[in-house]
C-alpha positions in Angstrom: 115.0 134.5 112.8 111.5 134.2 114.4 108.7 133.8 111.9 105.3 135.2 112.6 103.1 132.8 114.4 99.9 133.7 112.7 97.6 132.0 115.2 98.8 134.6 117.7 98.4 137.7 115.4 95.2 138.8 117.3 97.4 139.6 120.2 99.3 142.1 118.0 96.0 143.5 116.8 94.7 143.9 120.4 98.0 145.5 121.4 97.9 148.1 118.6 94.1 148.7 119.2 94.7 149.2 122.9 97.2 152.0 122.1 94.9 153.7 119.6 91.9 153.4 121.9 93.9 154.8 124.9 94.9 157.9 123.0 91.3 158.4 121.7 89.7 157.9 125.1 91.8 160.5 126.9 90.2 163.2 124.9 86.7 161.8 124.5 85.5 159.5 127.3 84.6 160.6 130.8 84.3 164.0 132.5 86.4 166.2 130.3 88.4 169.0 132.1 89.0 172.1 130.0 92.7 172.1 129.0 93.1 168.7 130.7 92.2 165.1 130.2 88.8 163.4 130.3 88.7 161.4 133.6 86.8 158.4 134.9 86.4 156.8 138.3 88.8 153.9 138.9 87.7 152.9 142.4 88.8 153.8 145.9 87.4 157.4 145.4 90.0 158.1 142.7 89.7 159.4 139.2 92.2 159.1 136.3 92.5 160.0 132.7 90.3 157.5 130.8 93.0 156.1 128.6 94.9 154.6 131.5 92.8 151.4 131.5 93.9 150.6 127.9 97.5 151.3 128.7 97.2 148.8 131.6 95.9 146.3 129.0 98.7 147.2 126.6 101.3 146.4 129.3 99.8 142.9 129.7 99.6 142.3 126.0 103.2 143.3 125.6 104.1 140.5 127.9 102.1 138.1 125.7 103.9 139.3 122.6 107.2 138.7 124.4 106.2 135.1 125.1 105.2 134.4 121.5 107.7 136.4 119.5 110.6 137.3 121.7 112.4 140.4 122.9 113.1 142.0 119.5 109.5 141.9 118.4 108.6 143.6 121.6 111.1 146.4 121.0 109.6 146.8 117.5 106.1 146.9 119.0 107.2 149.5 121.5 108.6 151.7 118.7 105.4 151.4 116.6 103.3 152.1 119.7 105.3 155.2 120.6 104.9 156.5 117.0 101.1 155.7 117.0 100.7 157.5 120.4 102.5 160.6 119.0 100.5 160.6 115.8 97.1 160.0 117.3 97.3 162.6 120.0 99.2 165.5 118.5 98.4 167.8 121.4 99.9 165.2 123.8 102.4 163.7 121.3 105.6 164.1 123.3 104.1 163.1 126.6 102.2 160.1 125.2 105.1 158.9 123.0 107.8 159.2 125.7 105.7 157.8 128.5 104.6 154.9 126.3 108.2 154.0 125.2 109.8 154.4 128.6 107.1 152.5 130.5 107.0 149.6 128.0 110.8 149.3 128.2 110.6 149.3 132.0 108.0 146.6 131.8 110.3 144.6 129.4 113.3 144.9 131.7 111.4 143.6 134.7 109.3 141.0 132.9 112.1 139.2 131.1 114.1 137.9 134.1 110.9 137.2 136.2 109.1 135.2 133.6 111.4 132.2 134.0 110.3 131.8 137.7 106.6 132.6 137.5 104.9 134.1 134.5 101.7 135.3 136.3 103.7 137.1 138.9 106.0 138.6 136.2 103.0 140.0 134.3 101.6 141.5 137.5 104.9 143.0 138.8 106.2 144.3 135.4 102.8 145.8 134.6 102.6 147.5 137.9 106.1 149.1 137.5 105.4 150.0 133.9 102.1 151.6 134.9 103.8 153.7 137.6 106.4 154.9 135.1 103.8 155.6 132.4 101.5 157.4 134.9 104.2 159.7 136.3 105.9 160.5 133.0 102.6 161.1 131.1 101.0 163.3 133.7 104.1 165.4 134.3 104.9 165.9 130.6 101.3 166.4 129.4 99.9 168.5 132.3 102.9 169.5 134.4 101.1 167.9 137.4 100.9 164.6 139.2 97.4 165.4 140.5 95.9 162.2 139.0 98.8 159.9 139.7 97.1 157.9 142.4 94.0 157.2 140.3 96.0 156.5 137.2 98.4 154.2 139.0 95.5 152.4 140.7 93.7 151.8 137.4 96.8 150.4 135.7 97.7 148.3 138.7 94.2 146.8 138.6 94.7 145.9 135.0 98.2 144.4 135.6 96.9 142.3 138.5 94.0 141.1 136.4 96.4 140.2 133.6 98.5 138.2 136.1 95.4 136.4 137.4 94.3 135.5 133.9 97.7 134.2 133.0 97.8 132.1 136.2 94.3 130.7 135.6 95.2 129.9 132.0 98.4 128.1 133.0 96.5 126.2 135.7 93.8 125.0 133.3 96.4 123.9 130.7 98.0 121.4 133.1 
């Protein structure tokens, strides 16, 4: 049995906070479209629902939880995150909960075998795949459209790559 490593508990807090903030942002931050999400620019002339940046961060934090606590703690975190997503955004409950759970599981399945070879690359690749899954599922289930897919995927990919760079720099400095 894995005991909680309290010195790493801020990672859990950041993970849960990123989920809550993502769900709040999509209805409150950016240019709000009637009957649709609030959108923000993400670069390259693209816009995306504002919560996508936090989901990109959640995917990276999920990988950190995996390293500290292991696979089963990640599965528990995914279940809690999916329930929080559904509870926080009742109007988007199914889309948010399903997209979160499936994308986080996709991230887990890709991250776990890659982390043994290169953790920084594992974070970037698994986060990118998880972001694509989350983007497609959420947009289709919530709005019946993939109009913002390119922007949403770009924003999450930016966060996944940034997470990979941070992990790589951290490992380099700890040598």
